[in-house]
N, C-alpha and C positions, 0 to 999 in steps of 0.2 A: 277359139277362143271362150270364160265364160263370163257370162254375169251376171255372178250371185246377187239376191236381196240377201240384206243380213239386217240384224239388228244392233246396231254402231249405240256403243259407249262414247262419251268424252263429246260431244257437239257443241255444248253448252260452254268451249271452248276455243269455239271458230275464231277466225280460219286458223290457230295456234293447235288443233287438233291433234289427235293420234288416234285414227278406228281401226278396232280388229273386227276381223268376221270368221267365225266359224263357217268352215263346210265340211259335207260329210259324205263320204263315197263309200259304197258297194253295193250290192245285188239285193233288190226289192223280189226274184226272181230263185233265186238260187243259195239255197243255206253254204254256210262252211264245209257240210261236208263235199258240194261241189265247186265252190269257189272261196278260196282265203286269200284276199289281197293283202300283200308285203309291202313293206316301205324300200323304197329304192334307196340299194346299195346302203342298209340301216340307217338311213336319214329320213329317206322320202319326198327328199325336194333337191330341186340345185339350181341355183341364182344367178345369174347374167348367161351369156353367149348363146341366146338365143333369136329365132328369126327375126320374133317381133322387140328386142329390144332398143333400145336410144330412139325413143319419139323425141321431134324437136323441144316439145312443151310436154310437159306432163303436170296436170293437176293435183294427182297424187305421187309418190314414189313411198318406196320402201321403209317402213322404219332403221334405225340404224342399228338398232339393240334388238338383238332375239324376231327381226323380221316374217320368221316363218316359223313354225315347229307342226309337228305331223303325232298324231300318236295311234297307238289301234286302241279301239274298245269290241268289245262284244256282246250282241244281245245275245242275252239267253232264250235257249228254245221255247215255244209253246208247250203247255199241259198235253196234250197228243203228240207231240215228238221232243220230249226231254234231248233225246241225243243231240238236236240239232241246233245249230247255233251261228248265230248272222253277224260275221265281221268288221267293222266295215274303219275305214282311216279315217280319223277328225283332225282337220289341216285349216290351221288357226295362223291369219296373214293380218298383219298390221300393217297398213300405213299411215303417213304425214303426207298435209295437207301442205301445197306449196302458197304459203300465204301471198308473196310479193303482188300480186296480182290484187289482194286487197288493203293493200296500204296506203 
């Protein structure tokens, strides 16, 4: 399980907000010369059929349109090692809040 800290926007629409969190996955100790992350099956994620799916009450759920996106980004290497780069995967996860308890 991940517990990311995100800079959310859209909180002014509470409890009908749509929140997006960007998470960056990569290596801080090995450059792209040694470790290169790739998207799973060209997409980078799968939804559903996980061991933790199906809670009885969820305060948040995935947004109906484009709940998850994944893009590759490459940080350029420093001046002393320009041939090395630092590839990462950026995941944008969008959720909507269950508004019923606030009605």
